[in-house]
Structures are given as C-alpha cells and as structure tokens.
NUTI-425748 format. One record per residue (C-alpha): x, y, z. Coordinates in Angstrom, 3 decimals. Layout:
BEGIN
NODE X Y Z
...
END
This chain:
BEGIN
NODE 65.208 -80.942 -226.882
NODE 66.924 -77.829 -228.144
NODE 64.085 -77.170 -230.539
NODE 61.574 -77.598 -227.705
NODE 63.367 -75.039 -225.531
NODE 63.593 -72.562 -228.383
NODE 59.920 -73.059 -229.238
NODE 58.916 -72.672 -225.577
NODE 60.884 -69.447 -225.394
NODE 59.232 -68.322 -228.615
NODE 55.769 -68.937 -227.149
NODE 56.634 -67.063 -223.951
NODE 58.091 -64.193 -225.946
NODE 54.993 -63.907 -228.107
NODE 52.212 -64.699 -225.668
NODE 51.160 -61.034 -225.405
NODE 51.302 -60.294 -229.122
NODE 48.280 -61.675 -230.907
NODE 47.951 -61.912 -234.676
NODE 47.437 -58.263 -235.681
NODE 45.138 -59.418 -238.468
NODE 42.654 -60.549 -235.822
NODE 42.860 -57.377 -233.698
NODE 40.795 -54.263 -234.330
NODE 41.870 -51.971 -231.498
NODE 44.666 -51.540 -228.984
NODE 44.963 -50.456 -225.380
NODE 48.599 -49.549 -224.855
NODE 48.180 -48.573 -221.245
NODE 46.892 -52.053 -220.417
NODE 49.913 -53.936 -221.753
NODE 53.146 -53.026 -219.969
NODE 56.015 -55.450 -220.472
NODE 55.688 -58.127 -217.768
NODE 58.717 -58.572 -215.526
NODE 57.826 -62.237 -214.976
NODE 57.669 -62.842 -218.735
NODE 61.054 -61.181 -219.227
NODE 62.568 -63.301 -216.486
NODE 61.102 -66.449 -217.998
NODE 62.479 -65.588 -221.435
NODE 65.907 -64.890 -219.953
NODE 65.879 -68.136 -217.964
NODE 64.935 -70.177 -221.029
NODE 67.642 -68.512 -223.112
NODE 70.245 -69.164 -220.413
NODE 69.171 -72.793 -220.063
NODE 69.231 -73.298 -223.810
NODE 72.701 -71.741 -224.049
NODE 73.962 -73.966 -221.185
NODE 72.603 -77.230 -222.592
NODE 73.386 -76.416 -226.214
NODE 76.392 -74.090 -226.574
NODE 75.929 -71.489 -229.241
NODE 77.687 -71.435 -232.554
NODE 78.438 -68.289 -234.506
NODE 75.453 -67.040 -236.523
NODE 77.671 -66.870 -239.606
NODE 79.939 -69.934 -239.211
NODE 80.504 -72.967 -236.977
NODE 82.973 -71.326 -234.564
NODE 82.188 -70.604 -230.934
NODE 80.923 -67.053 -230.432
NODE 82.799 -64.566 -228.292
NODE 81.654 -62.671 -225.226
NODE 78.226 -64.247 -224.907
NODE 77.065 -62.958 -228.292
NODE 76.299 -64.705 -231.558
NODE 79.401 -63.808 -233.592
NODE 82.862 -65.354 -233.251
NODE 85.902 -63.089 -233.111
NODE 86.770 -63.372 -236.838
NODE 83.172 -62.671 -237.859
NODE 82.848 -59.844 -235.327
NODE 85.764 -58.160 -237.065
NODE 83.697 -58.184 -240.269
NODE 80.629 -56.535 -238.714
NODE 80.968 -52.781 -239.356
NODE 78.841 -50.364 -237.396
NODE 76.588 -48.257 -239.571
NODE 77.418 -44.601 -240.008
NODE 74.850 -42.531 -238.091
NODE 74.517 -40.326 -241.159
NODE 73.637 -43.193 -243.519
NODE 69.841 -43.138 -242.934
NODE 69.755 -39.445 -243.911
NODE 70.274 -40.398 -247.551
NODE 67.248 -42.696 -247.464
NODE 65.013 -39.810 -248.478
NODE 61.707 -41.752 -248.725
NODE 61.923 -42.547 -245.007
NODE 61.948 -38.951 -243.920
NODE 59.122 -38.039 -246.290
NODE 56.873 -40.001 -243.933
NODE 57.649 -37.864 -240.903
NODE 59.912 -40.212 -238.956
NODE 61.432 -38.375 -236.022
NODE 64.612 -40.449 -236.336
NODE 65.998 -43.606 -237.882
NODE 68.738 -45.638 -236.206
NODE 70.483 -48.652 -237.756
NODE 73.127 -50.690 -235.943
NODE 75.201 -52.434 -238.625
NODE 75.852 -52.423 -242.340
NODE 74.787 -55.488 -244.271
NODE 76.076 -56.644 -247.633
NODE 76.271 -59.952 -249.518
NODE 78.466 -62.481 -247.724
NODE 78.622 -60.526 -244.474
NODE 78.027 -62.095 -241.021
NODE 75.173 -59.659 -240.490
NODE 73.507 -60.849 -243.696
NODE 73.798 -64.457 -242.434
NODE 72.261 -63.541 -239.074
NODE 69.381 -61.633 -240.682
NODE 68.723 -64.561 -243.025
NODE 68.642 -66.953 -240.055
NODE 66.075 -64.964 -238.078
NODE 63.997 -64.310 -241.194
NODE 63.689 -67.859 -242.468
NODE 64.365 -70.054 -239.415
NODE 62.991 -70.158 -235.884
NODE 65.871 -68.465 -234.030
NODE 64.217 -66.483 -231.209
NODE 67.393 -66.300 -229.109
NODE 69.397 -64.849 -231.983
NODE 66.577 -62.458 -232.894
NODE 66.264 -61.266 -229.292
NODE 70.024 -60.739 -229.074
NODE 69.980 -58.680 -232.270
NODE 67.175 -56.596 -230.805
NODE 69.093 -56.077 -227.584
NODE 72.125 -54.859 -229.506
NODE 70.057 -52.472 -231.615
NODE 68.263 -51.142 -228.535
NODE 71.556 -49.692 -227.363
NODE 71.148 -47.007 -230.028
NODE 67.940 -45.678 -228.464
NODE 68.347 -43.012 -225.768
NODE 66.508 -43.942 -222.597
NODE 64.881 -40.557 -222.175
NODE 61.287 -41.635 -221.621
NODE 60.189 -40.219 -224.975
NODE 58.644 -43.472 -226.247
NODE 55.474 -45.337 -225.266
NODE 55.444 -48.572 -227.272
NODE 57.394 -50.736 -229.699
NODE 55.653 -51.682 -232.941
NODE 57.249 -54.357 -235.152
NODE 56.765 -54.102 -238.904
NODE 54.157 -56.810 -239.613
NODE 54.080 -59.481 -242.281
NODE 50.957 -60.671 -244.069
NODE 48.854 -63.440 -242.516
NODE 49.819 -65.893 -245.262
NODE 53.531 -65.276 -244.709
NODE 53.100 -65.658 -240.959
NODE 51.279 -68.969 -241.418
NODE 54.027 -70.127 -243.754
NODE 56.900 -69.236 -241.404
NODE 55.113 -69.497 -238.082
NODE 56.558 -66.221 -236.820
NODE 57.421 -62.633 -237.683
NODE 61.146 -61.922 -237.391
NODE 60.605 -58.214 -236.676
NODE 58.362 -59.172 -233.779
NODE 61.055 -61.430 -232.309
NODE 63.666 -58.689 -232.680
NODE 61.244 -56.259 -231.031
NODE 61.082 -58.562 -227.998
NODE 64.816 -58.094 -227.480
NODE 64.370 -54.336 -227.810
NODE 61.566 -54.520 -225.256
NODE 63.741 -56.395 -222.777
NODE 66.329 -53.613 -222.958
NODE 64.042 -50.584 -222.987
NODE 61.186 -51.830 -220.795
NODE 58.513 -50.858 -223.328
NODE 55.522 -52.957 -224.431
NODE 55.445 -54.595 -227.851
NODE 52.117 -53.894 -229.517
NODE 50.590 -55.065 -232.833
NODE 49.549 -51.609 -233.942
NODE 49.923 -52.356 -237.646
NODE 48.298 -54.753 -240.077
NODE 49.557 -55.801 -243.485
NODE 46.323 -56.658 -245.324
NODE 47.957 -57.091 -248.720
NODE 50.610 -59.789 -249.305
NODE 53.987 -58.264 -250.036
NODE 55.890 -58.879 -253.251
NODE 59.586 -59.692 -253.002
NODE 61.580 -56.489 -253.471
NODE 64.904 -58.208 -254.119
NODE 66.495 -56.751 -257.212
NODE 63.829 -54.056 -257.601
NODE 64.761 -50.413 -258.255
NODE 64.123 -47.768 -255.608
NODE 61.161 -46.324 -257.533
NODE 59.623 -49.791 -257.940
NODE 60.084 -50.508 -254.231
NODE 58.291 -47.285 -253.337
NODE 55.406 -48.186 -255.635
NODE 55.111 -51.693 -254.140
NODE 55.179 -50.344 -250.580
NODE 52.483 -47.730 -251.119
NODE 49.399 -48.319 -248.944
NODE 50.844 -51.623 -247.699
NODE 49.920 -51.092 -244.032
NODE 46.977 -49.922 -241.993
NODE 47.067 -48.939 -238.329
NODE 44.676 -50.233 -235.692
NODE 42.567 -48.087 -233.418
NODE 44.270 -46.888 -230.273
NODE 47.500 -45.397 -231.610
NODE 46.369 -41.766 -231.287
NODE 48.837 -39.837 -229.148
NODE 51.226 -42.793 -228.815
NODE 54.957 -42.245 -229.309
NODE 56.016 -45.286 -231.348
NODE 59.343 -47.024 -231.894
NODE 58.954 -48.834 -235.227
NODE 61.229 -51.906 -235.460
NODE 62.367 -53.922 -238.474
NODE 65.227 -56.260 -239.296
NODE 66.914 -54.449 -242.190
NODE 66.529 -51.201 -244.128
NODE 67.274 -51.142 -247.851
NODE 65.653 -48.121 -249.511
NODE 63.448 -47.284 -246.533
NODE 60.195 -47.751 -248.425
NODE 58.783 -50.289 -245.966
NODE 59.421 -48.067 -242.939
NODE 58.117 -45.115 -244.936
NODE 54.777 -46.805 -245.597
NODE 54.467 -48.169 -242.043
NODE 55.269 -44.840 -240.414
NODE 52.827 -43.024 -242.666
NODE 50.018 -45.383 -241.628
NODE 50.766 -44.832 -237.930
NODE 50.940 -41.069 -238.245
NODE 47.723 -40.909 -240.278
NODE 46.047 -42.874 -237.463
NODE 47.124 -40.215 -234.975
NODE 50.411 -41.473 -233.536
NODE 52.220 -38.614 -231.817
NODE 55.569 -39.579 -233.316
NODE 57.319 -42.510 -234.990
NODE 61.012 -43.300 -234.551
NODE 62.603 -46.056 -236.625
NODE 65.028 -48.752 -235.460
NODE 66.593 -51.544 -237.517
NODE 69.320 -54.087 -236.897
NODE 71.001 -53.369 -240.227
NODE 71.025 -51.070 -243.232
NODE 72.267 -51.846 -246.727
NODE 75.545 -50.106 -247.440
NODE 74.154 -48.851 -250.753
NODE 70.510 -47.714 -251.023
NODE 68.470 -50.216 -252.945
NODE 70.904 -53.110 -252.648
NODE 69.193 -56.382 -251.636
END
C-alpha cells in the first residue's frame, strides 16, 4: 500500500514532464505549475506520512519537525558555505549567474544517505522535501521563468524508472511556483565519474547535453542533486546558453566538501 501511494504521487508529480528524449520543442508559457496538481501531491504525501510514519533518511529513528532527518542526524548535516561554489571554477566558465548549494556531503554523512536514496530508490516524498529545502536558498524576486532538472540518459531512466533531479525539481517547483520543463536532453550515456580526477570529469562532461527548441530568452533555474567538481552543471548550462537562454542559475541539494570528491 505504501509503495502504491508513493508511486501514485510519483505519477502525479511527473505527469507534466514527458521524456525529454521524445520532445523536440518547448512552450514554457503554456505550462505553468498547476495548483490542483500541487494540492494532489501534497495530499498524497500527507496521507502517506499519516498511514506510514516516516523514518530518518539516514537511520531508523523517527525524524524531527516533519522533515526526513532525526535530531542526531540533523546535527550532522552542515550547511554549505555560500562561498564554496566559487572555487568550482569550471561552473562559472559556463556563464552561470549563480550557484547555490544547501548542504555539504561527505562519505558517511546523513546527506550522502539521503542523496543515495533518491538516486537509486523510488523516494519521491524525500526527493520533494530535499527540493523544498533547497528552494529556500533562491530569492523570490521574479527573476526566473522555469526550472530545468539535469537529465539522465534514456537507458538510465528506463533502468531506474525516474530521474532524481526531476523529482527534486518538483519540490523546488512547489516552493517557488515555477514550471518544471524538460529543456535538456542527454543523448549520450554518462560514464560513472566516481573516483575520476577533475580534468577527467571535465572531459567526460564535454558536449554531454543538448537543449531543446524554445529556451531562447528563458531565465532558467538548473537543478541537480549534488555538485562535485561542477562539470555536469557546466556542460548543462553551456548547452542552455548556446540555445539562447537568457540566464542560467544553478541549484543543488548538496556540494562535496572537497572539489572532486565522490
């Protein structure tokens, strides 16, 4: 039953985002975030939480304050230094207007456990909550038009059944009231970057993405789960800007404490 509720919420959350590999153009003005869809997602999450009380994303304790971390794990979740992304030089070579990351992640940390859960398991409630937390970093100044999740290749999506960045972006959308749009494609399967050097990561990320028609003049918030060296966001932002996007701001749930660490 719990799995059914989570899967139903997943379908509702993703009903407006088609497989970007099957889309050739976008119409941002025609896809505002639906209030009814947001209410349905919230109702399903609340029902799921009532019938099946949450456990901490990093252990088996009960979470605190309606979140997904218990008090002991929350104490081990350090906020990222706002200056940290500035040392990820490849990101800013692409022309990102800004890059905001909520937490640090490192081996054995609660954040690492949460990211692993949303990346390899179907955890739409956790992913949405992470997105909602990260969205608090974004000023609500009306300077953005759409949220674009970093895509995964079709084969990876078929294997997992979902894109974790897309699920996180739904939580961001609920907080900011912006549409989530599949403006990027990943035509080439990605190679695992775990353990790779920064220079190797940049080489692997080169020309990884292509933008769809319809992004010209759009102010984009590019969303991903975690930033390591910044090469993925660098490549994605470059593709959007080359397609005519007016600006690209980056947002991630977490950033590695040391550039290049897995």
